[in-house]
C-alpha positions as CSV (number, residue, x, y, z in Angstrom):
1,M,9.3,23.9,-23.2
2,S,6.5,23.6,-20.8
3,A,6.8,24.7,-17.2
4,G,6.5,21.1,-16.0
5,N,9.3,19.9,-18.2
6,F,11.5,22.8,-17.3
7,A,11.0,22.2,-13.6
8,T,12.2,18.6,-13.8
9,A,15.0,19.1,-16.4
10,R,18.5,19.1,-15.2
11,R,20.3,22.4,-15.6
12,G,23.9,23.2,-16.4
13,S,26.6,22.3,-18.8
14,L,26.2,19.2,-20.9
15,T,28.7,16.3,-20.7
16,T,30.6,15.1,-23.8
17,L,28.3,12.1,-24.2
18,E,25.2,14.4,-24.0
19,I,26.7,16.8,-26.6
20,N,27.5,13.9,-29.0
21,E,24.1,12.5,-28.6
22,A,22.4,15.9,-29.1
23,E,24.4,16.5,-32.3
24,A,23.5,13.1,-33.7
25,L,19.8,13.8,-32.9
26,R,20.0,17.3,-34.4
27,A,21.5,15.8,-37.6
28,K,18.5,13.5,-37.8
29,G,16.2,16.5,-37.8
30,W,15.0,16.4,-34.2
31,S,13.6,19.6,-32.7
32,W,15.3,21.3,-29.8
33,Q,12.4,20.4,-27.5
34,N,12.5,16.7,-28.4
35,I,16.3,16.5,-27.9
36,A,16.1,18.3,-24.5
37,R,13.3,15.9,-23.5
38,N,15.3,12.9,-24.6
39,L,18.4,14.0,-22.7
40,G,16.4,15.1,-19.6
41,R,17.9,18.6,-20.0
42,C,16.7,22.1,-20.3
43,E,16.0,23.2,-23.9
44,S,18.0,26.4,-23.5
45,D,21.1,24.5,-22.3
46,V,21.0,22.2,-25.3
47,K,20.6,25.1,-27.7
48,M,23.5,27.0,-26.1
49,A,25.8,23.9,-26.2
50,L,25.1,23.2,-29.9
51,D,24.3,26.5,-31.5
52,S,26.7,28.9,-30.0
53,G,29.7,26.7,-30.6
54,R,30.7,27.4,-27.1
55,A,30.0,23.9,-25.9
56,V,31.2,23.5,-22.4
57,V,32.5,20.0,-21.8
58,V,32.4,18.8,-18.3
59,R,34.7,16.0,-17.5
60,L,33.2,13.8,-14.9
61,P,35.5,11.5,-12.8
62,P,35.0,7.9,-13.6
63,P,32.6,6.2,-11.2
64,P,34.2,4.4,-8.3
65,V,34.8,0.7,-8.9
66,P,32.8,-1.2,-6.4
67,P,34.6,-4.0,-4.6
68,P,34.0,-7.4,-6.0
69,A,30.7,-8.9,-4.6
70,N,32.5,-11.6,-2.7
71,A,34.9,-9.2,-1.0
72,Q,32.3,-7.9,1.4
73,S,31.0,-11.3,2.1
74,D,34.6,-12.6,2.7
75,R,35.1,-9.7,5.1
76,E,31.8,-10.5,6.9
77,M,32.7,-14.2,7.0
78,R,36.1,-13.4,8.6
79,R,34.4,-11.2,11.2
80,L,31.8,-13.9,12.0
81,A,34.5,-16.6,12.2
82,E,36.5,-14.4,14.7
83,R,33.4,-13.7,16.8
84,N,32.6,-17.5,16.9
85,R,36.3,-18.2,17.9
86,R,36.1,-15.7,20.7
87,L,32.7,-17.0,21.9
88,T,34.0,-20.6,21.9
89,A,37.1,-19.6,23.9
90,M,35.1,-17.6,26.4
91,W,32.6,-20.4,26.8
92,K,35.3,-23.0,27.4
93,D,37.0,-20.7,29.9
94,G,33.8,-20.6,31.9
95,V,33.0,-16.9,31.3
96,A,29.5,-16.0,32.5
97,L,26.8,-15.8,29.8
98,D,26.1,-12.2,30.5
99,A,29.8,-11.3,30.2
100,I,30.1,-13.1,26.9
101,A,27.0,-11.3,25.6
102,E,28.4,-7.9,26.6
103,A,31.8,-8.6,25.2
104,L,30.5,-9.6,21.8
105,S,27.6,-7.1,21.8
106,L,25.0,-9.8,21.5
107,S,21.9,-10.6,23.5
108,R,21.9,-13.5,26.0
109,E,19.5,-15.4,23.7
110,R,21.8,-15.0,20.7
111,V,24.7,-16.3,22.7
112,K,22.6,-19.4,23.7
113,Q,21.7,-19.9,20.0
114,L,25.3,-19.7,18.9
115,R,26.4,-22.1,21.6
116,V,24.0,-24.7,20.2
117,S,25.0,-24.0,16.6
118,L,28.7,-24.2,17.5
119,G,28.1,-27.5,19.2
120,L,29.4,-26.3,22.6
121,E,28.4,-28.3,25.6
122,P,25.8,-26.8,28.0
123,R,27.2,-25.7,31.4
124,G,25.7,-26.0,34.8
125,K,24.3,-29.1,36.5
126,P,23.5,-31.8,34.0
127,R,19.9,-32.9,34.1
128,V,19.6,-36.2,36.0
129,Y,16.8,-38.6,35.3
130,V,15.9,-40.8,38.2
131,T,14.7,-44.4,37.8
132,W,12.6,-44.8,40.9
133,T,12.7,-48.2,42.6
134,P,10.2,-49.5,45.1
135,K,12.9,-49.2,47.7
136,M,13.3,-45.5,47.0
137,D,9.5,-45.0,47.0
138,E,9.4,-46.7,50.5
139,Q,12.1,-44.4,51.7
140,V,10.2,-41.3,50.6
141,R,7.1,-42.6,52.3
142,R,8.9,-43.6,55.5
143,E,11.1,-40.5,56.0
144,Y,9.2,-37.7,54.3
145,I,5.6,-38.6,54.8
146,V,5.5,-40.6,58.0
147,G,8.8,-39.6,59.6
148,G,8.3,-35.9,59.1
149,K,11.7,-35.1,57.7
150,S,11.9,-32.2,55.3
151,A,12.1,-32.9,51.6
152,A,15.6,-31.3,51.5
153,M,16.9,-33.7,54.2
154,V,15.5,-36.8,52.5
155,A,16.7,-35.6,49.1
156,H,20.2,-35.0,50.5
157,E,20.3,-38.6,51.9
158,M,19.1,-40.0,48.6
159,G,21.4,-37.8,46.4
160,L,18.4,-36.2,44.7
161,S,16.9,-32.7,44.5
162,R,14.2,-31.5,46.9
163,C,11.8,-31.1,44.0
164,A,12.4,-34.7,42.9
165,V,11.3,-36.0,46.4
166,I,8.3,-33.7,46.5
167,G,7.2,-34.6,43.0
168,R,7.6,-38.4,43.6
169,A,5.5,-38.1,46.8
170,H,2.8,-36.2,44.9
171,R,2.8,-38.8,42.0
172,L,2.4,-41.6,44.5
173,G,-0.6,-39.8,46.0
174,Y,1.1,-39.3,49.4
175,S,0.1,-36.3,51.5
176,R,2.0,-34.7,54.4
177,A,-1.3,-33.5,56.0
178,I,-1.1,-35.1,59.4
179,A,-4.5,-35.8,60.9
180,S,-4.7,-34.4,64.4
181,E,-5.3,-36.9,67.1
182,P,-8.4,-36.6,69.1
183,S,-7.7,-34.8,72.3
184,A,-8.5,-36.7,75.6
């Protein structure tokens, strides 16, 4: 046996299967070297097991039986269903997004994604779309631009946000820059 084969060959007692296979190959006239190479074993171990009659049989325990392929996925499905149930309950109870993320060991973004995928309603102020009328435009011009009221005050009177009032004034081309009157 060459040094390269010896270095990679497994050493030690042969198993029953290996002994039976080695005996069958020896009966066919195979050389010790070829049998050892075929079994991936050291030539001296094969010779010792077959020639000396002192074959040492190693009983290996049967390999562990893996769980059925769907058992792990069933377990995972139950875990995910429980997580989704907890997220849904916490969301409906009004628990803060950060608290949900921490309790379930998720990121804020993942909680947001799951909220959408679970069909849970968004929380917070609903987005309001305003249909602007000429009367509302005139009120913005009269009170915000000419009257000098703050956008927050005008917005409060109209039931809108401050940004809605400022945005509408901008879109209409109004400016709050007050021209200074010439001094006398």
